[in-house]
N, C-alpha and C positions, 0 to 999 in steps of 0.2 A: 254697737251691734253685734256686740258676744253673744248677747242675750236673745238673740234670735234664732231660734233653730233649723237646721236643715232640713232638706229634701228625705221623704222617708228614704231607708236600705234601695241603692238599684236605679236610685232617679237624684238629679243636680248634682253631676258631677263637676259639672262647669262652677257649681256653685263653688266647689271647694277649694279650685283651684282659681278664681278669683277673687272669692275669699284670701288666701296663702298672698295673691298678688298683689294685695290690698296692705296685710299685715308689713311683707318685706320692700315694700315705695307707697308709705301711707301720704305723701305728697307727688303722686302720678297720675294724674286725669284721666289718662287711661287707663288702668288700672281701676279706676272710683266707677268707670265709663262699666267697663266690663262685668263691673259686678253687680251695677243698675244691666244690663242686659240679660247677663242668667238671671238674676231674681226673677225680673219680667218672661223672660221664656217660661221659667219653674213656676212661676205665676199663673200661665196660660196650656200649661201643659199637664200640669196635677190637678187638686186641689186648692182652689184659690185663696189664699187666707191672706189677712191684714198685713201678717210680718213678710211674708213678701212685698206686698206691695208699699209695705213701709222703708224697706228695705232699700227697693228700685228707687221710689223716690228720694229716699236718702243721700242714697248715692249717687244718683243724675246730681243732685244738686252741688252736693262736694265736687264732681267735674268741673262742673260752672263756676264754683269759687277756685277750686286749682288753678284753673286757664282758663280764663272769660275771652281768650283771645283764641281758642282752639275749637275745635268740631264737636272735642268728642264727649263731652258734656252736653251739649246743645240738641243732640243727636240720643243720648238715652233720655233725654225731657222729654223729647216728642217720642220716643217710644213707650217710655212710661204712659204717653198723654192719648197716645194711640190703641194699647195695648192693656192695660192698667184701670185710666180712670173710665174709657170707654166703657170697657165691660161694667165696672160696676153702676154705671146709669141703668 
């Protein structure tokens, strides 16, 4: 996901923090869920891009894969479906 650009200057501060959390804890489902959340919130509050949508989906799926018995990944997937997929329809 390093090839996906961040937001314009002044936007997406949470996205940078979430990317750092994933870098520091690549097996932490909570970090991946946070990256999905930050990506989809930025998708909805700025110019929606396919890169942000894809980052939100990939991060949510990674959170589920890492911790299938925890809620973080499923919450991230639900948020992605509600805010990104619905918006694309």
